[in-house]
C-alpha positions as CSV (number, residue, x, y, z in Angstrom):
1,M,27.2,1.8,-10.4
2,I,23.7,1.5,-11.9
3,R,23.7,3.0,-15.3
4,I,21.0,5.0,-17.0
5,L,19.8,3.2,-20.1
6,R,19.8,5.7,-23.0
7,I,17.0,4.2,-25.0
8,S,15.0,6.2,-27.4
9,V,11.7,7.4,-26.1
10,V,10.2,6.5,-29.4
11,V,11.1,2.8,-28.8
12,L,9.8,2.8,-25.2
13,L,6.5,4.7,-25.9
14,V,3.5,2.5,-26.3
15,V,0.3,4.2,-27.3
16,A,-2.8,2.4,-26.2
17,G,-4.2,0.4,-29.1
18,S,-1.2,0.7,-31.3
19,A,0.7,-2.5,-30.4
20,T,-1.9,-5.0,-31.5
21,P,-3.7,-4.9,-34.8
22,Q,-7.4,-4.4,-34.6
23,A,-8.0,-7.7,-36.3
24,A,-5.9,-9.7,-33.9
25,K,-7.7,-12.8,-32.6
26,K,-8.6,-12.6,-28.9
27,R,-7.8,-15.5,-26.6
28,P,-8.5,-16.5,-22.9
29,I,-6.2,-15.2,-20.3
30,T,-3.6,-17.8,-19.0
31,L,-1.5,-18.3,-15.9
32,E,1.5,-17.4,-18.0
33,D,-0.1,-14.1,-18.8
34,I,-0.6,-13.4,-15.1
35,W,3.1,-13.8,-14.5
36,K,4.0,-11.8,-17.6
37,V,2.1,-8.8,-16.4
38,Q,4.5,-6.1,-15.4
39,R,3.5,-5.1,-11.8
40,L,3.8,-1.4,-10.8
41,G,4.7,-0.2,-7.4
42,K,3.6,3.0,-5.7
43,P,4.1,6.2,-7.8
44,S,6.3,9.1,-6.7
45,I,5.5,12.3,-8.7
46,A,8.1,15.0,-9.4
47,P,7.7,18.3,-7.5
48,D,6.9,20.1,-10.8
49,G,4.3,17.4,-11.8
50,Q,6.0,16.7,-15.1
51,S,6.9,13.0,-14.5
52,V,6.5,10.1,-12.2
53,A,9.1,7.7,-10.9
54,I,7.7,4.1,-10.4
55,D,9.2,0.7,-10.0
56,V,8.1,-2.1,-12.4
57,T,8.5,-5.8,-11.6
58,K,8.9,-8.5,-14.2
59,F,8.8,-12.3,-13.6
60,D,10.6,-15.0,-15.5
61,M,8.5,-18.2,-15.1
62,E,11.2,-20.6,-16.4
63,A,14.0,-19.1,-14.4
64,N,11.6,-18.8,-11.4
65,T,12.9,-15.3,-10.7
66,S,11.9,-11.6,-10.7
67,S,13.6,-8.3,-11.4
68,T,12.5,-4.8,-10.5
69,T,13.6,-1.6,-12.2
70,V,12.9,2.1,-11.9
71,W,11.1,3.9,-14.7
72,L,10.3,7.5,-15.4
73,C,6.9,8.2,-16.9
74,S,5.8,11.6,-18.2
75,T,2.5,12.7,-16.7
76,D,1.2,13.5,-20.2
77,G,1.6,9.9,-21.2
78,K,4.1,10.6,-24.0
79,S,7.1,8.8,-22.7
80,Q,8.2,6.1,-20.3
81,V,12.0,5.6,-19.9
82,Q,13.8,2.9,-17.9
83,L,16.2,4.5,-15.4
84,T,18.0,1.5,-13.8
85,S,19.3,-1.8,-15.3
86,S,17.9,-5.1,-14.3
87,K,21.2,-6.1,-12.8
88,G,20.9,-5.3,-9.2
89,G,17.5,-3.7,-10.0
90,G,16.0,-0.8,-8.3
91,F,12.8,-0.3,-6.3
92,S,10.9,2.1,-4.1
93,P,11.8,5.3,-5.9
94,V,11.2,8.7,-4.2
95,W,11.7,12.2,-5.7
96,S,13.8,14.7,-3.8
97,P,11.9,17.8,-2.8
98,D,14.2,20.0,-5.0
99,G,13.4,17.8,-8.0
100,E,17.1,17.2,-8.8
101,S,17.4,13.5,-7.8
102,I,15.5,10.3,-7.4
103,A,16.4,8.0,-4.5
104,F,15.8,4.3,-4.7
105,L,16.8,1.0,-3.2
106,S,18.9,-1.6,-4.9
107,K,20.7,-4.9,-4.0
108,R,23.5,-4.2,-6.5
109,S,26.1,-4.2,-3.7
110,G,24.7,-7.4,-2.1
111,D,22.7,-5.8,0.7
112,T,19.8,-3.4,0.0
113,Q,21.3,0.1,0.0
114,I,20.2,3.6,-1.0
115,Y,21.1,5.0,-4.4
116,V,20.4,8.3,-6.1
117,V,20.1,9.1,-9.8
118,S,19.4,12.3,-11.8
119,P,16.2,12.3,-13.8
120,H,18.2,13.9,-16.6
121,G,20.6,11.0,-17.1
122,G,24.0,9.9,-15.9
123,E,25.2,7.3,-13.5
124,A,23.4,6.3,-10.3
125,R,25.4,6.8,-7.2
126,Q,25.4,4.6,-4.1
127,V,24.7,6.8,-1.1
128,S,24.5,4.4,1.9
129,R,26.9,1.8,3.0
130,L,25.0,0.4,6.0
131,P,26.0,-2.9,7.6
132,M,22.3,-3.9,7.3
133,N,19.5,-3.6,4.7
134,A,17.7,-0.3,4.2
135,T,14.0,0.0,3.6
136,G,11.3,2.7,3.9
137,I,13.2,5.6,2.5
138,K,12.2,9.3,2.8
139,W,14.0,12.6,1.9
140,S,14.6,15.5,4.2
141,A,12.8,18.7,3.2
142,D,16.1,20.3,2.2
143,S,17.1,17.3,0.0
144,K,20.4,16.9,1.9
145,A,19.5,13.7,3.8
146,I,17.7,10.5,3.2
147,Y,16.0,8.6,6.1
148,C,15.5,4.9,6.1
149,A,14.3,2.1,8.4
150,V,16.7,-0.7,9.3
151,W,16.6,-3.7,11.6
152,T,19.3,-3.7,14.3
153,W,19.7,-4.6,18.0
154,P,18.9,-2.0,20.6
155,D,22.3,-2.5,22.2
156,T,24.2,-2.0,18.9
157,P,23.8,1.7,18.2
158,D,26.9,1.9,15.9
159,D,28.3,-0.1,13.0
160,E,31.1,-1.7,14.9
161,S,28.9,-3.1,17.6
162,Y,26.4,-4.3,15.1
163,R,28.9,-6.2,13.0
164,K,30.5,-7.8,16.1
165,K,27.1,-9.1,17.3
166,A,26.0,-10.2,13.9
167,K,29.2,-12.2,13.4
168,A,29.0,-13.7,16.9
169,Q,25.4,-14.8,16.2
170,K,26.2,-16.3,12.8
171,D,29.3,-18.2,14.1
172,S,27.5,-19.5,17.2
173,K,27.1,-23.3,17.4
174,V,23.8,-22.7,19.1
175,Q,21.0,-21.3,17.0
176,A,18.2,-21.6,19.6
177,Y,16.0,-18.7,20.7
178,I,15.1,-18.1,24.3
179,I,11.7,-16.4,24.1
180,D,10.0,-14.3,26.7
181,D,7.7,-12.2,24.5
182,A,4.2,-13.4,23.4
183,L,5.0,-12.1,19.9
184,Y,8.1,-13.8,18.4
185,R,7.3,-14.3,14.7
186,V,5.2,-12.3,12.2
187,W,3.8,-13.7,8.9
188,D,7.0,-15.5,7.8
189,K,9.6,-13.6,9.8
190,W,11.0,-14.5,13.2
191,V,11.6,-11.5,15.5
192,A,12.9,-13.6,18.5
193,D,16.5,-12.7,17.7
194,G,15.9,-9.3,19.4
195,K,16.4,-7.2,16.3
196,R,14.0,-4.2,16.0
197,P,13.3,-1.7,13.3
198,V,14.6,1.9,13.9
199,V,15.3,5.0,11.7
200,F,18.7,6.0,10.3
201,A,19.6,9.3,8.7
202,V,22.0,9.2,5.7
203,D,23.9,12.3,4.5
204,V,23.5,12.4,0.7
205,A,26.8,14.1,0.0
206,S,29.1,12.1,2.3
207,G,27.1,8.9,2.8
208,K,27.6,9.1,6.6
209,H,24.8,7.7,8.6
210,R,23.6,7.7,12.2
211,N,21.0,5.9,14.2
212,L,18.3,8.4,15.2
213,F,17.0,6.0,17.9
214,A,20.4,5.4,19.6
215,N,20.2,5.6,23.4
216,T,16.4,5.6,23.4
217,K,14.1,2.8,24.5
218,R,11.8,3.1,21.5
219,T,11.7,1.3,18.1
220,L,9.3,1.0,15.2
221,P,6.7,-1.8,15.5
222,V,8.1,-5.3,15.0
223,S,5.2,-6.1,12.7
224,G,6.3,-3.3,10.3
225,G,9.4,-1.2,9.8
226,S,8.2,0.8,6.8
227,A,8.2,4.4,5.6
228,A,4.5,4.8,6.7
229,E,5.6,4.4,10.4
230,Y,7.7,7.6,10.6
231,D,8.0,11.1,9.2
232,V,10.3,14.1,9.7
233,S,9.2,17.7,10.2
234,P,9.9,20.0,7.2
235,D,12.5,22.0,9.3
236,G,14.3,18.7,10.0
237,K,14.2,19.3,13.8
238,E,11.8,16.6,14.8
239,I,10.8,13.0,14.0
240,C,7.3,11.6,14.6
241,F,7.2,7.8,14.6
242,V,5.0,4.8,15.6
243,S,6.0,2.6,18.5
244,E,4.4,-0.1,20.6
245,S,3.7,1.4,24.1
246,S,2.4,-1.8,25.7
247,K,4.5,-3.2,28.4
248,E,4.6,-6.8,27.1
249,L,5.1,-7.4,23.4
250,G,2.2,-9.5,22.1
251,M,0.2,-9.4,25.4
252,D,-1.3,-6.1,24.5
253,Y,-1.4,-4.0,21.4
254,N,-1.3,-0.2,21.6
255,L,0.6,1.6,18.9
256,D,1.2,5.2,19.7
257,L,2.8,8.2,18.1
258,Y,6.0,9.5,19.6
259,V,8.1,12.7,18.8
260,M,11.7,13.5,19.6
261,P,14.1,16.2,18.5
262,L,16.8,15.3,15.9
263,D,19.7,17.3,17.3
264,Q,23.1,15.7,17.7
265,S,22.7,15.4,21.4
266,R,20.7,12.3,20.8
267,D,24.0,10.5,20.2
268,R,24.8,10.6,23.9
269,E,23.1,8.8,26.8
270,G,20.7,10.8,28.9
271,A,19.2,12.7,26.0
272,G,15.7,12.1,27.2
273,E,13.0,9.7,26.0
274,P,10.6,10.5,23.1
275,K,7.2,12.1,24.0
276,N,4.0,10.1,23.5
277,L,1.5,12.3,21.6
278,T,-1.4,9.8,21.7
279,A,-1.5,8.5,25.2
280,D,-5.2,9.4,25.3
281,N,-6.1,6.5,23.0
282,P,-5.8,2.9,24.3
283,A,-5.9,1.5,20.7
284,N,-3.7,2.0,17.7
285,D,-2.4,5.3,16.3
286,S,-0.2,5.2,13.2
287,A,0.9,6.6,9.9
288,P,2.1,10.1,10.8
289,V,2.5,12.7,8.0
290,Y,3.7,16.3,8.7
291,S,1.9,19.1,6.8
292,P,4.1,21.0,4.3
293,D,4.2,24.0,6.6
294,G,5.0,21.9,9.6
295,K,2.0,23.1,11.7
296,H,0.1,19.8,11.8
297,I,0.6,16.1,11.8
298,A,-2.0,13.9,10.1
299,F,-2.3,10.4,11.4
300,S,-4.5,7.3,11.5
301,R,-6.5,6.1,14.6
302,Q,-8.4,3.1,15.7
303,V,-10.3,3.1,19.0
304,T,-11.3,-0.5,19.5
305,K,-8.5,-2.7,20.9
306,Y,-7.7,-6.1,19.4
307,F,-9.7,-5.4,16.2
308,Y,-7.7,-5.0,13.1
309,A,-10.8,-4.0,11.0
310,D,-11.9,-1.2,13.3
311,R,-12.6,1.9,11.3
312,V,-9.4,3.8,10.7
313,R,-10.0,7.5,11.3
314,L,-8.0,10.3,9.8
315,M,-6.9,12.6,12.7
316,L,-5.2,16.0,12.7
317,H,-2.7,16.9,15.4
318,D,-2.1,20.7,16.0
319,R,1.6,20.9,17.0
320,G,1.1,24.4,18.5
321,A,-1.9,23.7,20.6
322,G,-0.9,20.0,21.3
323,T,-4.5,18.9,20.5
324,H,-5.9,16.6,17.8
325,R,-9.3,16.0,16.2
326,E,-10.9,13.7,13.7
327,L,-11.4,14.8,10.1
328,T,-13.4,11.8,8.7
329,A,-16.3,11.4,11.2
330,N,-18.7,11.6,8.3
331,L,-17.1,8.6,6.5
332,D,-18.0,5.1,7.6
333,H,-14.9,3.6,6.0
334,S,-11.3,3.2,6.8
335,V,-8.6,5.5,5.5
336,G,-5.0,4.8,4.3
337,G,-2.2,6.2,2.2
338,V,-2.7,9.7,3.4
339,R,-1.0,12.6,1.4
340,W,-1.0,16.3,2.0
341,A,-1.9,18.8,-0.7
342,P,0.8,21.5,-1.1
343,D,-1.7,24.2,0.1
344,N,-1.8,22.7,3.6
345,K,-5.6,22.8,3.5
346,R,-6.5,19.4,2.0
347,L,-5.5,15.8,2.3
348,A,-6.0,12.8,0.0
349,F,-6.3,9.2,1.0
350,D,-7.5,5.7,-0.1
351,S,-10.5,3.9,1.2
352,D,-12.4,0.6,0.6
353,D,-15.9,1.5,-0.6
354,T,-18.5,-1.1,-1.6
355,G,-16.2,-3.3,-3.6
356,Y,-13.8,-0.6,-4.9
357,H,-10.7,1.2,-3.8
358,Q,-11.5,4.9,-4.0
359,I,-9.5,8.1,-3.6
360,Y,-11.0,10.7,-1.3
361,F,-10.1,14.3,-0.5
362,V,-10.9,16.0,2.8
363,S,-10.2,19.6,4.1
364,T,-8.5,20.4,7.4
365,T,-11.9,21.7,8.5
366,G,-13.0,18.1,8.5
367,N,-16.2,16.1,7.9
368,D,-16.3,16.9,4.2
369,A,-14.6,13.8,2.8
370,K,-15.5,13.4,-0.9
371,K,-14.5,10.7,-3.4
372,F,-13.7,11.2,-7.0
373,P,-14.3,7.8,-8.6
374,T,-13.9,6.5,-12.1
375,P,-16.9,4.2,-12.8
376,G,-15.9,0.5,-12.7
377,V,-12.3,1.1,-11.6
378,S,-10.4,1.0,-8.3
379,E,-8.0,3.9,-7.7
380,Q,-5.4,4.1,-5.0
381,S,-1.8,5.1,-3.9
382,I,-2.1,8.7,-4.9
383,D,0.9,11.0,-4.8
384,L,0.5,14.8,-5.1
385,A,3.0,17.2,-6.8
386,R,4.4,19.9,-4.5
387,G,4.6,22.7,-7.1
388,T,1.4,22.3,-9.0
389,R,-2.1,20.7,-8.7
390,I,-1.7,17.3,-10.3
391,G,-1.8,13.8,-8.8
392,A,-0.5,10.4,-9.9
393,Y,-2.1,7.2,-8.8
394,L,-2.8,3.5,-9.8
395,A,-6.0,2.4,-11.4
396,S,-7.0,-1.2,-11.6
397,S,-10.0,-3.6,-12.2
398,F,-10.6,-7.3,-12.6
399,S,-9.7,-6.8,-16.2
400,L,-7.0,-4.1,-15.9
401,P,-3.6,-4.7,-14.1
402,G,-2.4,-1.8,-12.0
403,T,-1.8,1.2,-14.4
404,L,-0.4,4.6,-13.8
405,F,-2.9,7.5,-14.3
406,T,-2.7,11.2,-13.6
407,H,-5.4,13.8,-12.9
408,R,-5.4,17.6,-13.0
409,P,-8.2,19.7,-11.5
410,G,-11.0,20.1,-14.0
411,G,-9.7,17.5,-16.3
412,K,-10.3,13.8,-16.8
413,P,-8.1,10.9,-15.7
414,S,-5.2,10.4,-18.1
415,Q,-3.3,7.2,-18.6
416,A,0.5,7.6,-18.1
417,S,1.9,4.1,-18.3
418,F,1.4,1.4,-21.0
419,F,3.5,-1.5,-19.8
420,N,0.8,-4.1,-20.3
421,D,-1.5,-2.7,-22.9
422,A,-0.3,-4.9,-25.8
423,M,-0.9,-8.1,-23.8
424,I,-4.3,-6.9,-22.4
425,Q,-5.6,-6.3,-25.9
426,Q,-5.0,-10.0,-26.7
427,W,-7.3,-11.2,-23.8
428,D,-10.8,-12.4,-24.4
429,L,-12.3,-11.7,-21.0
430,G,-15.8,-12.5,-19.8
431,K,-18.4,-10.0,-18.5
432,V,-18.2,-8.8,-14.9
433,E,-21.4,-8.1,-13.0
434,N,-21.8,-6.3,-9.7
435,V,-25.0,-7.6,-8.0
436,T,-26.8,-7.3,-4.6
437,Y,-28.8,-10.0,-2.9
438,K,-30.4,-10.5,0.5
439,G,-28.1,-12.3,3.0
440,A,-28.2,-12.9,6.8
441,D,-30.7,-10.7,8.7
442,D,-32.2,-9.8,5.3
443,D,-29.3,-7.3,4.8
444,D,-28.0,-6.4,1.4
445,V,-24.9,-8.3,0.4
446,Q,-22.8,-7.3,-2.6
447,M,-21.3,-9.9,-5.0
448,W,-19.1,-10.0,-8.0
449,I,-19.9,-12.4,-10.9
450,V,-17.3,-13.1,-13.5
451,Y,-18.4,-15.0,-16.6
452,P,-16.2,-17.1,-18.9
453,P,-15.3,-15.8,-22.3
454,G,-17.8,-16.9,-24.9
455,F,-20.4,-17.3,-22.3
456,D,-23.7,-18.6,-23.7
457,A,-26.7,-18.1,-21.4
458,K,-28.6,-20.8,-23.2
459,K,-26.2,-23.4,-21.9
460,K,-25.6,-24.8,-18.4
461,W,-22.3,-23.9,-16.7
462,P,-20.6,-24.9,-13.5
463,C,-20.4,-22.3,-10.7
464,L,-17.3,-21.7,-8.6
465,M,-18.0,-19.8,-5.3
466,M,-14.9,-17.9,-4.4
467,I,-14.7,-17.0,-0.7
468,H,-12.3,-14.2,0.4
469,G,-10.0,-14.2,3.4
470,G,-9.7,-11.8,6.3
471,P,-12.6,-12.2,7.1
472,H,-12.7,-8.5,7.0
473,N,-10.8,-8.0,3.6
474,A,-13.5,-7.5,0.9
475,I,-12.8,-8.5,-2.7
476,T,-12.5,-5.2,-4.6
477,T,-12.4,-4.8,-8.4
478,D,-8.7,-5.0,-8.6
479,F,-6.5,-7.2,-10.8
480,H,-5.5,-10.1,-8.5
481,Y,-2.3,-12.0,-9.1
482,R,-3.1,-15.1,-7.0
483,W,-6.8,-15.5,-7.0
484,N,-7.6,-14.1,-10.4
485,A,-11.3,-14.4,-11.2
486,H,-10.9,-14.1,-14.9
487,L,-8.3,-16.9,-14.9
488,F,-10.7,-19.1,-13.1
489,A,-13.5,-18.2,-15.4
490,S,-11.3,-18.8,-18.5
491,K,-11.5,-22.5,-17.7
492,G,-15.3,-22.5,-18.2
493,Y,-16.6,-21.6,-14.7
494,V,-19.0,-18.8,-13.7
495,V,-17.2,-17.3,-10.7
496,A,-19.2,-15.8,-7.9
497,I,-17.5,-13.7,-5.2
498,P,-19.7,-12.6,-2.3
499,N,-18.6,-9.8,0.1
500,F,-20.3,-11.4,3.0
501,H,-21.0,-10.0,6.5
502,G,-17.7,-8.9,8.0
503,S,-16.3,-7.5,4.7
504,S,-14.7,-4.1,4.7
505,G,-16.1,-1.1,2.8
506,F,-19.8,-1.5,3.7
507,G,-19.8,0.4,6.9
508,Q,-18.4,-0.4,10.4
509,K,-21.6,-2.1,11.6
510,F,-21.4,-4.6,8.7
511,T,-17.7,-5.2,9.3
512,D,-18.2,-5.8,13.1
513,S,-21.4,-7.9,12.7
514,I,-19.5,-11.2,12.9
515,T,-17.5,-10.4,16.1
516,G,-18.0,-13.2,18.6
517,D,-19.4,-15.5,15.9
518,M,-17.1,-15.9,12.9
519,A,-19.2,-18.6,11.2
520,T,-23.0,-18.0,11.2
521,K,-23.7,-14.9,9.2
522,P,-20.9,-15.5,6.5
523,F,-22.2,-19.1,6.2
524,I,-25.8,-17.8,5.6
525,D,-24.5,-15.3,3.1
526,V,-22.5,-17.9,1.2
527,M,-25.5,-20.2,1.2
528,K,-27.8,-17.5,-0.1
529,A,-25.2,-16.4,-2.7
530,T,-25.2,-20.0,-3.9
531,D,-29.0,-20.0,-4.0
532,Y,-28.8,-16.8,-6.1
533,M,-26.5,-18.4,-8.6
534,E,-28.2,-21.8,-8.8
535,A,-31.5,-20.1,-9.5
536,K,-30.0,-18.8,-12.7
537,P,-31.1,-20.9,-15.7
538,Y,-27.6,-21.0,-17.0
539,I,-26.1,-22.6,-13.8
540,D,-25.9,-26.4,-13.5
541,K,-26.5,-26.9,-9.8
542,T,-25.1,-30.4,-9.9
543,R,-21.7,-28.9,-10.7
544,T,-21.3,-26.2,-8.0
545,T,-17.9,-26.0,-6.3
546,A,-16.2,-23.7,-3.8
547,A,-12.7,-22.4,-3.0
548,G,-11.1,-20.1,-0.5
549,A,-7.9,-19.1,1.3
550,S,-7.2,-18.1,4.9
551,Y,-10.6,-17.2,6.4
552,G,-12.0,-18.4,3.0
553,G,-10.2,-21.7,3.8
554,Y,-11.9,-21.7,7.2
555,M,-15.2,-21.4,5.4
556,M,-14.3,-24.4,3.2
557,A,-14.0,-26.5,6.4
558,W,-17.1,-25.0,7.8
559,L,-19.1,-25.7,4.7
560,N,-17.8,-29.2,4.7
561,G,-19.3,-29.8,8.1
562,H,-22.6,-28.1,7.4
563,T,-23.7,-28.9,3.8
564,D,-23.0,-31.4,1.0
565,R,-24.3,-29.2,-1.8
566,Y,-20.8,-28.5,-3.2
567,K,-19.3,-31.2,-5.4
568,A,-15.7,-30.3,-4.7
569,M,-13.8,-27.7,-2.6
570,V,-10.3,-26.2,-2.5
571,C,-8.9,-25.0,0.8
572,H,-5.7,-22.9,0.8
573,A,-4.0,-21.9,4.1
574,G,-7.3,-22.4,5.9
575,V,-8.1,-22.2,9.6
576,Y,-9.4,-25.6,10.7
577,N,-9.2,-25.7,14.5
578,W,-9.4,-22.7,16.8
579,D,-7.8,-24.6,19.6
580,S,-4.5,-25.2,17.8
581,M,-4.6,-21.7,16.1
582,M,-3.0,-20.6,19.4
583,A,0.2,-21.3,17.5
584,S,-0.5,-18.3,15.2
585,D,1.7,-15.2,15.4
586,F,-1.0,-12.8,16.6
587,V,-3.2,-14.5,19.3
588,R,-4.2,-11.8,21.7
589,S,-6.9,-10.5,19.5
590,R,-8.5,-14.0,19.3
591,E,-10.7,-13.4,22.3
592,R,-12.5,-10.5,20.8
593,A,-12.9,-12.1,17.4
594,L,-14.4,-15.4,18.8
595,G,-15.9,-14.0,22.0
596,A,-13.6,-16.1,24.2
597,F,-10.3,-17.9,24.3
598,P,-10.4,-21.7,23.7
599,W,-10.2,-22.4,27.4
600,G,-12.9,-19.9,28.2
601,D,-16.5,-20.3,26.9
602,R,-16.1,-23.8,25.5
603,D,-19.6,-23.9,23.9
604,K,-19.0,-20.5,22.1
605,I,-15.7,-21.7,20.6
606,D,-17.1,-25.1,19.6
607,K,-20.1,-23.5,17.8
608,Q,-17.7,-21.8,15.4
609,N,-14.9,-24.4,15.2
610,P,-14.9,-26.5,12.0
611,Q,-13.0,-29.3,13.7
612,R,-16.0,-30.0,15.9
613,F,-18.1,-30.9,12.8
614,A,-15.7,-33.3,11.3
615,K,-18.2,-36.2,11.6
616,N,-20.2,-34.5,8.8
617,F,-17.3,-34.1,6.3
618,K,-18.2,-35.6,2.9
619,T,-17.1,-33.2,0.2
620,P,-13.9,-34.0,-1.8
621,T,-11.4,-31.3,-0.7
622,L,-8.0,-30.3,-2.1
623,V,-5.8,-28.9,0.8
624,M,-2.8,-26.6,0.0
625,H,-0.5,-24.9,2.5
626,G,2.9,-23.3,3.0
627,E,5.4,-24.2,5.6
628,K,6.4,-20.6,6.4
629,D,2.9,-19.5,7.1
630,Y,2.9,-18.2,10.7
631,R,-0.5,-16.5,10.5
632,V,-2.3,-19.8,9.8
633,P,0.3,-22.4,10.8
634,I,1.0,-25.4,8.5
635,T,-0.5,-27.8,11.1
636,Q,-3.9,-26.4,10.3
637,G,-3.7,-27.8,6.8
638,M,-2.3,-31.0,8.1
639,E,-5.0,-31.5,10.7
640,Y,-7.7,-30.9,8.1
641,Y,-6.1,-33.2,5.5
642,N,-5.4,-36.0,8.1
643,T,-9.0,-35.8,9.3
644,L,-10.4,-36.0,5.7
645,R,-8.0,-38.9,4.9
646,I,-8.9,-41.0,8.0
647,K,-12.6,-40.4,7.3
648,G,-12.3,-41.7,3.8
649,V,-13.2,-38.4,2.2
650,P,-11.4,-37.9,-1.1
651,T,-8.6,-35.4,-0.5
652,R,-5.1,-34.4,-1.5
653,F,-2.5,-32.3,0.2
654,V,-0.2,-29.9,-1.7
655,Y,2.7,-28.8,0.6
656,F,5.0,-25.8,-0.2
657,P,8.1,-25.9,2.0
658,D,9.3,-22.5,0.7
659,E,6.1,-20.5,0.7
660,N,4.3,-18.5,3.4
661,H,0.6,-17.5,3.6
662,W,0.7,-16.8,-0.1
663,I,2.2,-18.6,-3.1
664,L,4.7,-16.0,-4.4
665,R,7.1,-17.9,-6.7
666,P,6.2,-18.4,-10.4
667,Q,6.7,-22.1,-10.7
668,N,5.0,-22.8,-7.4
669,A,2.1,-20.8,-8.7
670,R,2.1,-22.9,-11.8
671,L,1.9,-26.1,-9.7
672,W,-0.8,-24.5,-7.5
673,Q,-3.0,-23.6,-10.5
674,R,-2.5,-27.0,-12.1
675,E,-3.6,-28.8,-9.0
676,F,-6.5,-26.4,-8.5
677,F,-8.0,-26.9,-11.9
678,A,-7.3,-30.6,-12.0
679,W,-9.3,-31.0,-8.8
680,L,-12.3,-29.2,-10.2
681,E,-12.0,-31.0,-13.5
682,K,-12.0,-34.4,-11.7
683,Y,-15.3,-33.7,-9.9
684,V,-17.3,-31.4,-12.1
685,G,-15.4,-31.0,-15.4
686,S,-15.2,-27.6,-17.0
687,G,-17.2,-25.6,-19.5
688,P,-20.8,-26.1,-20.5
689,T,-22.7,-29.3,-19.5
690,K,-22.7,-31.7,-22.4
């Protein structure tokens, strides 16, 4: 069992400003600091609004490990108490509707199983004993059952058949996959073994479980399998879930919402197939959430096929009338993380907005979405109490790791967690500026500038242009754990981060402006951003560098073929050749993004393919890539490196056999950062020009 740690609240309470003496000497942030930051998961607020359950992850750099535990923080900020021990850990906590228990996931038994613990103390109890891992947990409205997503085979509806097939597959002397689907791996996970995510119900008292999707032809999306992809009605009689309705997996993408009754008759064949609620929309519908009174289902909708950055609209389905309508037509941004207010009249959600994450509220009347921002801070992942008007959410900025805050109507945001305050007070962080310049088509383009600590405008400094990925994922003022601008600046660089054409949060027209030409407008924006920086009297234009990952890595290769103004570049997981990117996991959407497939309009593809401009490569480039990256396959990095090497351009290849699209292990991150800074130091040095 997982034991409650009975530690005095006095010991655990950290009041902001009390842990570090006022006279303590400040110091620059370090990579070790980044990995000492305790990272908070999504909050789950108690029904009475008195406390919040949240998971907290710690990393051990030397052991190269991490551990996640569940904590209970009072909403008044007066206490934070650890609920689970680090052995076996605990994560993804969710309060029961009756307020008597907190469910969470733990690997204490080996597999990931469901546990419950009383917020008042005592032993945690294992509830589920599934033959597979559980994820994406939710409570039933009566607090008697817990739902979860699991991966199983469609032809193994019970435990015995699952265990038999799993053993046969493990013992087989042949481990090959025979693949018919166009989508057979996602990010770093293979889905060619035929397993698919479905929803199970687990009885809290007995631990008995059943497959709610048994004898149906439906599953959750193979690219997901999370709590956001299903919900159960308050009366427990119906489940609404997301499922791919296209006929050939990977050849078409059309997520739809399906509903089906949850009576026991589903355990027998011939119970009838789930009903499609969103057959009217040829693009994706997702994230269903029942209203507290059960009369409506809120959900998310995109209307443009094959475009992941299409504006996500908040929709409202009337279960009685069988109709649905949009609530956010007045908002030119995407929505996510939708939560119902207990009055059934309002909903809260997250949205990217001009370089920030913001929390919005909208009424069921619609078209009155309004944000409640705190200046200079991103806010997201709100959860609302059922019995009183209070919300808990995460606040973050370039300078502030994710921190739990609460907010009551008429009041001000109140800090409710203090896990990282003592360390934050030690940091000497440079100034952050939010500027706007004229980019492609003379449009306004937003850019972040992060200065080094001890910056002196009378001196000359090197500039590091940091180019984000996506290309539709804007850089918001959040504390980033991989590409941390303050960490880069701490080495003596002025860091500039333009949110170029295509970035999210600046209106759908801006986001869609690079469709069919992924290179031209972002390239112009980056060039003009560099002009903006180099025009500053404190920038040494002979020491300008650039770095980027994923699409940002694509832009590194593009820049290399079109300019020699940068003295060095770093390309992580970068797209290099659109022809060979057909080995990526999601390829069907490539036609819309580029305007053609590689075998279609050859001129159009060549005009935005970095590989076609290899004859111009001159800039020394560090290339880094992970073997398990299925979004931008490892061969992209190898092709780029081999080309640079054969051309005689100074280059180096850092290969991570155990990483995917991101560098997620502490000691791999240490190596990554060491190589990153050593490359820049070699070509432009660091700190002010001497």
